[in-house]
N, C-alpha and C positions, 0 to 999 in steps of 0.2 A: 530356601528349602522347598523342594517340589512336593507334590501330593503323595507320592510313594513314600518318601522319607518321613513325611508327617504321620502317615498311617503307622509306619513301623515304630515311631517314637511313642505314639499313643498306646500301642500294644505293649511296648516295653514298660511304660509307666504303670499301666493298669496291672500288669503281671507282678510288678514289684509291690504294689499296694495290697493286692488280695491273694497273692500266691498263684496257684494254678487257675488259669482262666481258659475259657473257650475262645481261642483266637479266631476260629472260623466264624463264630457268632459276631465277634467284634468287627471282623472284615466285612461281614454282610451289612451290619449297621452303618459302618463308615461309607460303604459303597452307595447305600440308599441315600444317606445324607448328601453325599457328593452329587448324585444324580438329581436330587431335589433342588439343591441350591445353585447348581451351575447349568446354565443353558448355553451349550456351545454354539448354537445357531442364532442366538439373540444378539442384538446390538443396541447401543445407547443412542438415542436421538441427539442430533447436533443442537446444543442449546443456543448457539449463535443464530440459528434459523428462526428463533422466536422473534416476532416483531414486538420490540419493547414499547412501541407507541400504542399497542393494543393490550399490553399486559398490565393488569391492575392487581397489585398484591396487597392492597389495603383491605383489611377485614371490616365488613359492615360500614362502608363509607356513607357519609350523610347524603352526598349528592354524587352518585356514581356516574351519571351522564356528564355532569360538568367536569369531573375528573378526567374522563376519557376524552372529552372534547379538548381539554387543555393538553393532554398527552399527545394527541394527534398532531399538534402544531409544533412539536419539538422532539428531537431524539434524546433530550436530557432525561436522566433517570428519576422521573417523578412517579409518585404512587408506588413506591417499592415496599412499603410496609416495614414492620420490624418485629423481631422476636426479643422482647425485653429491650435491652440497650443495643442489640446487635441487628445486623442485616439478616433478612431471611436467607435460607440456603440457596434458593433460586437466584437471588440477587448477587450473593457472594460468588457463586459459581460463574455467573454471567460476566462479572467484572474480571475474574481470573481468565476466562476464555477469551474475552476481548483483548485483554492485555497480552495474552499469548499470541493472538493473531497479529497484534501490533509489532511485537518482537520478531515474529517470523518474517514479517514484511521488511523490517529494517535489515535483518541479517541474511536474508535470502537474495538470490540474483534473478534477474530476468532470464528465462530459459533460452538456451541456444535454439530450440525449436521455434520459439516465438520470434526471435531475431531473424531466422531464415524465412519463416512463413511471411513476414512482413517486409522482406527485402531491405532490412536495415543495414547500413554500413557501420560496423562496430569499431570503435577505438576506445582507449581508456586514458585517464589522467595519470599523474605521477604516482598515485597511490598503488601500492603493490597488492594489498589485500583489504578486506573489510575492516579489520581492527585499525589499520593505519588510516583508512578513510574516515572513521569515526573520531579518531584522536588528532588528526592533522588536516583540518579543513582547508588549509592553505594549499596542500598538495592536490586537493580535489578541484582546484581552480586553474591548474596549469597543465600543460602538455610538454612532452619532450620534443626536441627538434625533429626526431625521426617521425613522431606521430603527426606533427604539423605538416611535414613534407608529404606524408601519406594522405592526409586530408586534402592538401592542395592538389595532389595528383588526381584525386577522385572528383573534387568539386570545383577546382580552379580558384580564382580570386575575383573580387569585385562583383559578387552576387548581389542582385537587387534584394532578394529575400533568401535567407538561409534558414531552413527548418531543421531543428535538432531535438532529440529527446534524451533525457538522462535518468538513470535509475534513482538518483537522489536518495532519500530516506525511505522510499517505499517502492519496491519492485512490483508489488501487487497493483499499485496505482497505474503503472505503465501497462501491464498486461490486461487490466480491466477497461482502460479507456482509449488506448492508442488506435485500435482498429477503427473506432468510430470517429475520433476527432480529426485524424489526418485527412480522410476523404472530404470531410466537411470544410476544412481549411482550404484544401486544394481546389475544391469546387467553387468556393467563394472567391478565391484569388483569380481563378480562371474567368469568372463573370466580370471581374474588373480589368481583365486583360493583363494580369500580372503573372509572370513566370515564377515558379517555385522550384526548389531543388528536391532531390531525393532526400530521404531522412537520414541524418547522421545520428547514430546512437552512441552515447558516451557512458562508459562504465565508471563507477566510482565518481560520480559527477556532482559538483556543487554549482550553484547558480553562477558564480563568478567565472566559470569555465567559458561562458559566452563572451566575456570581456577579452580573454586571451585570443579567442578565435576572431573576434572583431578586429583586433589590432593586426593579426597575421593575415587574415583573408580580405580585409577591407570591405566587409559586407555592409550594405546600406541598412538593412534591417535584419536582426536575428530574433527568431522566436524559439524559445526553449520550453519544451514540455517536460516537466520534472515531477517525480513522486515526492509528495510532501510528508513531513513527519507525521506518522499515524497517531491517532488518539484512540479513545475507547468507543467512539461512535462509529468510525470506519477506518480501515487500513488502506482504502482504495482512493484516497483523495489526491488529485493531481492539480498542479497549477501551471499556468502559462506565463512566462516572463518574456516580455517583448521590449526591445530597445533599438533606438535609432543610432547607428554607428557606435556601438559599445566599445569601450577601451578600458584597459587596466586602471583601476583607481576611480572609475566612474561612480558618482554618488548613487546610492540606491534609489533616491527620489526620482532619478531619471529613467527608471524602468516603469513600464506599465504592467500591472499584474492582474490576472484573472485567476481567482482561487476557488477552492471547493468544487472542483470538477469531478463529479462522481454521480452515481445513479440516484443518490438521495439529496444532491445539491443541484448545481448547474449541470445539466446533462452534457455529455461529450459533443453531441451534434450541435446543440445550442451554443456551446462555448466556441466550437469551431467556426461557426458563422460570425460570431462576434469578433473573434480573433482576426479573421479575414478583413472585416470592416476596419478594425483598428490599424492593421498593417497598411491598408490603403490610405488612411488618414495620415499615418506617420510619414509615408512617402511623399504625400502632398505638402504636409506642414514641415517636414524635415526636423521632426522633434518627437520626443516620447516622454513619458512620465509627467512630472508637474509642468514641463515646458510645453506639453501638448494642450492647447487651449482652443 
């Protein structure tokens, strides 16, 4: 029901209750109330912009400074206070907002503009859409023959290092970190005299997709940058999965992983430098994961 219909309903009800009424007076009062309560030019602040490490909602804490010092060391929801047995409104709304951001990151896609701007070569796994990707992880680890042929035509085979990115469970993680981490990786590899490929971008991507590519392309080292499952702390966390000569059925322990790559964890530039060093070591030792000693 819109505002006009609501006003008409009020007029009708009042008329029925008291008989003849001054409808003009009622309209005037309704208009004043509407103007007072609704500010069409106002907006609500984004609650997710509040730094929860600095937000203390406990009333009259015994040691405020100690509380804030503890909160500064973790993004955990400490010092949220309570209203009776319940969370305070600010805490409840923030949880819902962070949960919504996590859901958006899972169900949205990396934008076509971002892919073009960063010169990514885009392909996709056997998943046809997001629902299938979420319910059929096995399809997110494999490619069609046509897609494999397309990748081979672009990148060739027997690469020393293949760099790839996948949307995974967080498109926001890719858009937030890829621009900074790729130059850092490439610069580090260049310092070691190691050639690297252009970036292959995989839509509907699971970590195991690198295993299928490893078998088909015979790459020596594959580094996959993928969006991780978002939580309530951040929806922008990315991980790097790196493996020496990956193959289908390879044990997870044979991958080397750098996780929590985001502005509040390991920064993209720092992670990129570490990844380049790991790739160099893998090429020298011809191993990855727990075999890398």
